[in-house]
Each structure stands twice: as structure tokens, then as C-alpha cells.
N, C-alpha and C positions, 0 to 999 in steps of 0.2 A: 161471518164474512166481515163484520165490522172491524174486529181487531186485526184480522189478517191484512185488511186494506191499510190500516194505520201502520202496521209493521212494514209492509211493502213501501209505503211512502217514506217512512223513516230510513229504511235501507237505501233508498234512492237519494234522499236529501242529505243524509249524514253517513257518508261512506265508512266512517269508523264503526258503524253499527252493522254493516253488511255481514261481516264474519260471524258476529255473535248471533244474528238472526238466522243466518244460513246453518250454523251449527245446531241450533234448536231444531230446525226442520230436518236436517240430516240425521240427527240422533233420535227424533221422535216423529216418524212419518204420520202418526195418528193425531198430531196436534190439531189438524183441521177439523177433526171429528170431536174434539174435546170441547168442554163447556167454555163459556166466555171468560170466566175467572181464570181458568188454567191458561187459556190463550193470552190473556192480558199479562199474567205473571211470566210466562215463558217467552212470548214473542216481543213484549214491549218492556215490562218492568225490569226483568233480569238483564237483558242486554244494556239497558240504560245504566243499571247499577254497576255492571262490569266494565263499561267503557271508561277510558280516562276522562275524568271530569273536565279537564281544561279543553277537551276537544268538542264539547257539546254546548250549544246554545239552543234552547228549545222552548217554544211556546206551542202548546197543543190546544187547538180550538175545536170544540165539538159542537157542531151546528145541527139543527133540525131535531132536537130531542122531543119537540112537540109532535113529531111524526112517529114516535115509538108506539107500539101496540098497547103497552100498559105502563102504569106507574112503576111496576116492579122492574121493567126493562130500564127505565130511566134511572132508578136507584142503583141498579147493577152497574150501569155505565159510570155514573158519578162516583 
């Protein structure tokens, strides 16, 4: 749910990403059941790579890493 929440917030705050993120969901309905790395790549990284660079100004802040269940989760997110 972590990466899907970020993707939803990106789509809301950066309208240029809405189409890219929507296309991922439309073309892969199972994305929500896939692992975090796949969600990161498909829902966040690839849309950012495909969007026109001049249209994006982004700072991503990840808070509350200390609330993760394990160090492995923290390493995965970072």
C-alpha cells in the first residue's frame, strides 16, 4: 500500500503523471498484488522516466521509516 499511496499522490499533485500511472493500472490489474519493487518500478519510476522532464519538479520525502517492521523493509524502501 506504500507505493500505491505515493503513486496516487503523484497523480494528484502532478497531472502530467496521471495518464502514465493510469495506463499502468489499466494494463496490469494485478499491480496491487505484486511486490514492492515491481510497484515502485511500474507505478512511480517508469511514469517519472516517461514524463517530459521540464514538466516535473519533485521532492519525495519518506517519513516514519523508524515505524517499519524490519530493517529489510527500510532497505527495500531506500
